N, C-alpha and C positions, 0 to 999 in steps of 0.2 A: 088680394094682393097679387100683383103681376111680378113674376120672376123673370129677370132679364139675363140671358146667357151672354157672356163675352167670349168671342171667338179667340182661340189661341193661335199664335203664329209660330210657336216653337217647332223647329224641324225635328227635334228629338222625339217629340210626341207623335210625329208622323201625320199630324193634322194639316189640312190645307188652309191657307189664309182665306178669310171670307171677304168677298167684294160685293158691295151694293151697286147695282147698275140701274140707273133711273133714266129712262128715255121713253117718250111716247111713240117713237117710230119702231113698230114691232119687228119688221125685217132686220133693221140695224141692230136692235137689241138681241135678237136671236143669233145673228152672225157674231156679234161681239161676245156673247155668252159662250158659244162654241169655241172661239179662239182663246178666250181667257181660261176656260176650263182645261184646254189642252196645255196651257202654260202653268197649270197647278193651282188655280184659284177655285174656290167654291163660290159660285156666283149666285146671288140672290137678286131676282129681277123685280122692278117696280115700273109701272107705266105712267104713274102720276105722283104728285107730291103726297096725296092722301095715302096711296099704297106704300110709299117710302116711309112715311111716319108709322103706319101700321106694322110694317116689316121690322123697323128698328125698335119698336116697342117689345118685340120678341127676341131679337138677336142683334147685338152690336157688331157691325162689320169692322174689319181691320182696315179696309180701304173703300173708296167710293169713286164711281164715275157717274157724273150727273150732267144731264142735258140742261142747257141754260133756259130755253123756252119750252115749257110744258103746257099742256092744254089747260091745266087747272092752276097755273101760276108760274112763278119765276124760280128756277132751280137754285138761284143764289141764296134764297131764304133757308134752304136745307143745310147749307154749309155750317152756319152757327150751331144748329141743333146737333149735327154730327160731331162737331168739335167739342161741344159740351159733354157728349157721351164718352168721347175718347180723344184727348188732346193731341196725340201724335198720329192721328188718322191722316193718311195720304189721300187727298181728294183731287180728282182731275175733272175739270169742267169742259164739256163738249158744246159746240155751237155750230149752227148752220149759217150764222150771221156774224162772222169774225170781225171784231173791231178792237182797236187798241184800248179804247175807253172801257169796254166791258172786261177785257183781260186784266186791266189794272184793278177794277173793282173786285174781280174774282180773287186775285192775288191778295188784295187788302183784306178780303173776307176770310182768307185762310187756305184757299186752294193752292196746291203746289204745282199745278199744271193747267194749261188752257189750250185746247186743241180744236181746230176746225174740223167739221164733218166732211167726209168720212175720215176718221183718224187712222194714222198708220200704227199698226200694232206694235212695232218695235219702239216707236217713239212713246206710246202710251205705257208700255212695260218699263221702259227706262225711267219714266217719271214716277211710276208706282213703286219701283224698287229704290228710287233715290239716286240712280246713276245719272251722271251728267254726260250727255253725248259729246265726245271730244271731236268727232269727225264731221260736225256740221260746219259747212263753209259759211263765211259771213255773207250777208245779203249783198249781191253785186249791183243791182239796179236800184235807184231811188224809186220811191212810190210815184205812181202816175198822178196826174192832176185829178182824175176821177176818184182814185183811192184816197187822196188827201181830202177831197170834198166829202166822201163817204165817212172818213174818220171824224171829221169835224161835226157832221150831222149826228153821228153816233155819240160823240162826247156831249153835245148839247142835249140830246135825247136822255142820256144817263143823268145829266145835271138836273133835268126837269123831272126826274124820278119816273121816266118812261111814260110821261104824259104827252100824247101826240098833239093835242090842241095847244098846250103851252109851248112845246118845242116849235111848232109851226109859227106861232106868234113871235117867238124870239128870233127865228130865222127869216121872218117876213116872207113866209111861203104858204101856199094854200095847203090846208090840212090833207086833202086827198092826194096831192102831189107828194107830200111827205110820206103818207101811208104807202104809196107805190114804191118809193125809194126804200123804205124800211123793210118791205116785203121781199126785196131782191137780195141776192148774195153780194158780198163785197167785190168790187172790181179788182182786177190784178194790178 
């Protein structure tokens, strides 16, 4: 029988809230761990979905920061498992390929935040704490034509359940061309 410890967030007990950080980019993971530990979190790291599941079998974190695209799968599938363990867990999704479609999917899955890499620490902490940043100015410029095209491709890609061949067929585009587009960062 496996005993699962649930981390306490009570400031009176003096313990630090536990945060699960799942990212396959080792330098980014190391940097974020140092920054989050300075802010008072006890960070538990995982480089893959498999490691994340193994880690959460031993300790249930209070919060999580999850990379969207991992080497062994899609970080989105971890959200349901974490919320089943602790319904009020605050989960932030990180991605190198920011799109409106995937941010909507992450929010619908239960994430409270969605940030492009590299994330700004202040913004991530505000989301983890549940603060709403009041000082964010509204977006001044409309999206560029390239960004609109990128968003549309990402939306169709998510609708096709991340199947490149099906997405290429629906967009009437060569599969390799689509793969090149998907491998690049979102235009400004």
